[in-house]
Legacy VTK file of the C-alpha trace (Angstrom):
# vtk DataFile Version 3.0
C-alpha trace
ASCII
DATASET POLYDATA
POINTS 213 float
-20.428 -0.192 -11.753
-18.763 0.304 -15.595
-15.319 -1.203 -15.987
-13.431 1.904 -17.179
-9.852 3.642 -16.471
-9.437 4.890 -12.968
-6.725 7.945 -12.876
-3.760 6.879 -10.649
-4.780 10.551 -8.712
-7.857 10.035 -8.260
-6.627 5.992 -7.197
-4.082 7.466 -4.481
-6.808 9.983 -2.874
-8.047 6.371 -1.947
-6.144 5.251 0.802
-6.854 9.327 2.108
-10.440 9.003 1.668
-10.552 5.484 3.806
-8.338 6.566 6.471
-10.344 9.697 7.463
-13.878 7.873 6.624
-11.734 4.720 9.479
-11.337 7.832 12.244
-14.952 9.134 11.207
-16.387 5.742 12.118
-14.525 5.153 15.494
-15.913 8.879 16.806
-19.691 7.555 15.403
-19.869 9.429 13.180
-23.344 8.235 10.781
-23.503 10.726 7.952
-21.373 13.537 6.517
-21.935 15.728 3.735
-18.903 15.969 0.790
-18.407 20.069 1.973
-17.801 18.797 5.785
-15.284 16.314 4.771
-13.879 18.866 2.308
-13.291 20.844 5.929
-11.599 17.650 7.436
-9.198 16.685 4.652
-8.377 19.688 2.905
-9.409 18.336 -0.556
-12.045 20.313 -2.227
-16.069 19.645 -2.320
-16.153 19.579 -5.989
-13.457 17.186 -6.859
-14.172 14.499 -3.774
-17.494 14.147 -5.783
-15.827 13.725 -8.855
-13.578 11.391 -7.142
-16.239 9.004 -5.851
-18.787 9.649 -9.042
-15.730 7.518 -10.525
-17.575 4.068 -8.294
-21.068 5.434 -8.482
-21.344 8.872 -6.025
-22.521 6.296 -3.270
-24.133 9.234 -2.077
-27.144 11.299 -2.581
-27.869 15.222 -3.032
-28.668 17.105 0.055
-28.546 13.737 1.842
-24.450 13.067 2.362
-22.519 10.040 2.509
-23.344 7.261 4.972
-19.757 6.818 7.048
-19.871 3.231 7.333
-21.049 2.117 3.846
-18.760 4.704 1.942
-15.817 3.639 4.721
-16.347 -0.146 3.553
-17.582 -0.071 -0.283
-14.273 2.231 -0.716
-12.402 -0.628 1.000
-13.983 -3.136 -1.475
-12.514 -0.923 -4.429
-9.219 -0.847 -2.315
-9.105 -4.452 -1.925
-9.151 -5.014 2.226
-12.548 -7.322 2.048
-9.905 -9.776 1.002
-6.739 -11.192 2.402
-3.331 -10.648 0.917
-0.144 -13.046 1.873
3.001 -11.563 1.689
6.860 -12.167 2.534
9.416 -9.733 2.152
12.738 -10.311 0.964
15.748 -8.663 2.134
16.085 -9.143 6.534
17.970 -5.581 7.058
16.405 -2.809 8.847
13.577 -1.666 6.788
12.656 -5.107 6.335
12.819 -6.181 9.902
10.454 -2.667 10.772
7.713 -3.440 7.961
8.022 -7.077 9.469
7.177 -5.851 12.660
4.287 -3.078 11.949
1.254 -4.953 13.197
-0.887 -2.561 11.493
-1.041 -3.808 7.979
-2.663 -7.510 9.544
-5.944 -4.910 10.266
-5.788 -3.773 6.652
-5.830 -7.682 5.702
-2.337 -7.764 4.594
-0.542 -11.291 6.377
3.174 -10.904 6.180
4.197 -14.687 6.191
7.225 -15.162 5.925
10.864 -13.180 5.698
14.147 -13.963 3.351
17.498 -13.162 3.213
21.165 -13.856 2.065
23.367 -13.594 4.906
23.406 -16.794 6.899
24.350 -15.229 10.058
20.589 -14.095 10.015
19.369 -17.736 9.989
16.504 -18.787 12.172
16.654 -15.027 14.073
12.844 -14.811 14.490
10.975 -11.409 13.566
7.275 -11.777 15.363
6.400 -14.930 14.469
8.505 -15.506 11.443
11.837 -17.231 11.046
14.178 -15.935 8.701
14.955 -18.239 5.730
17.581 -18.947 3.511
16.821 -17.104 -0.203
16.289 -20.966 -2.014
13.954 -21.834 0.209
12.070 -18.447 -1.338
10.316 -20.115 -4.444
8.717 -23.478 -3.030
7.755 -21.393 0.045
5.554 -19.326 -2.391
3.918 -22.374 -3.643
3.427 -23.962 -0.372
1.686 -20.556 1.215
-0.466 -18.960 -1.571
2.152 -15.754 -1.402
0.809 -12.662 -3.988
2.397 -10.205 -2.729
6.028 -9.834 -2.093
8.083 -6.658 -0.577
11.687 -6.136 -1.806
13.989 -4.500 0.718
17.057 -5.052 -0.973
19.689 -3.726 -3.188
18.922 -3.181 -6.717
21.369 -5.152 -7.652
20.215 -8.129 -7.184
16.349 -6.877 -6.948
15.615 -7.156 -10.949
17.481 -10.953 -10.675
14.757 -11.664 -7.621
12.204 -10.034 -9.066
11.791 -12.282 -12.594
12.152 -15.177 -9.648
9.253 -14.207 -8.228
7.407 -13.731 -11.329
7.870 -17.193 -12.146
6.358 -18.456 -9.434
3.302 -16.542 -8.769
3.522 -13.063 -7.636
1.169 -11.338 -8.491
2.559 -7.700 -6.610
5.850 -6.504 -5.919
6.737 -3.445 -3.027
9.072 -2.136 -4.266
11.990 -0.674 -2.137
14.806 -1.322 -4.113
15.399 1.952 -6.292
14.935 0.359 -9.568
12.753 -0.755 -12.049
11.629 -4.123 -12.247
11.302 -5.222 -16.151
7.754 -7.386 -15.076
5.136 -8.071 -17.163
2.341 -5.691 -17.754
-0.273 -8.118 -15.477
2.217 -7.869 -12.561
2.038 -4.741 -10.746
4.631 -2.513 -9.440
3.954 -0.379 -6.545
7.655 1.856 -6.172
8.922 3.754 -2.449
11.511 5.771 -3.128
11.843 7.034 0.734
14.667 9.863 -0.004
12.423 11.398 -3.026
9.951 11.406 -0.628
12.049 12.901 1.870
13.786 15.206 -0.994
10.474 16.435 -1.966
9.953 17.104 1.512
13.163 19.504 1.474
12.042 21.362 -1.507
8.845 22.489 0.613
10.447 23.436 3.213
12.740 25.532 0.935
10.043 26.921 -1.276
8.019 28.321 2.283
11.209 29.990 3.455
12.087 31.277 0.520
7.720 32.970 -0.179
8.584 34.336 3.596
11.570 36.413 3.038
LINES 1 214
213 0 1 2 3 4 5 6 7 8 9 10 11 12 13 14 15 16 17 18 19 20 21 22 23 24 25 26 27 28 29 30 31 32 33 34 35 36 37 38 39 40 41 42 43 44 45 46 47 48 49 50 51 52 53 54 55 56 57 58 59 60 61 62 63 64 65 66 67 68 69 70 71 72 73 74 75 76 77 78 79 80 81 82 83 84 85 86 87 88 89 90 91 92 93 94 95 96 97 98 99 100 101 102 103 104 105 106 107 108 109 110 111 112 113 114 115 116 117 118 119 120 121 122 123 124 125 126 127 128 129 130 131 132 133 134 135 136 137 138 139 140 141 142 143 144 145 146 147 148 149 150 151 152 153 154 155 156 157 158 159 160 161 162 163 164 165 166 167 168 169 170 171 172 173 174 175 176 177 178 179 180 181 182 183 184 185 186 187 188 189 190 191 192 193 194 195 196 197 198 199 200 201 202 203 204 205 206 207 208 209 210 211 212
């Protein structure tokens, strides 16, 4: 496949394709057309074909897509044919909830450790992980081949922690702190603002109600 820049909009749709194709595979569906996939996903068939053409197309004219093959290929594009070792920084309610969500492991995301600066939490176990003090984080990252860190800490300390993570070999940060992280370009950051998503939902409810008037 030609090494070209793929838009973030296309990349943002890949996990949804992967999820729907996984459901189709589990139902025993072997083949599907772009129009049939369009009807299920509420994305135009043209958009689906354009998205897949960014990666070589995957289908044949009048033949459709082999569900299992397409599922596997999109999984490879998303990097899900590899395992990723993660740690969580921040053992509050959100950090503990993420650690307990076992579906991540099905996708190859393996939580290896969880860290906090609250001594009252040290030694408490979340699933099979013992909450450790932040002082142990840097050595743990190096010794356990951690490539992704999940930040569920206040924004006041997130920038400093991110800097230490980068120094110790972290390649990606899943950032729930409400702050932009000044990290090198090669470090991948995915920002998650839960309140932004909720406000977007409120906007759509409000717009729908206004259209009904």
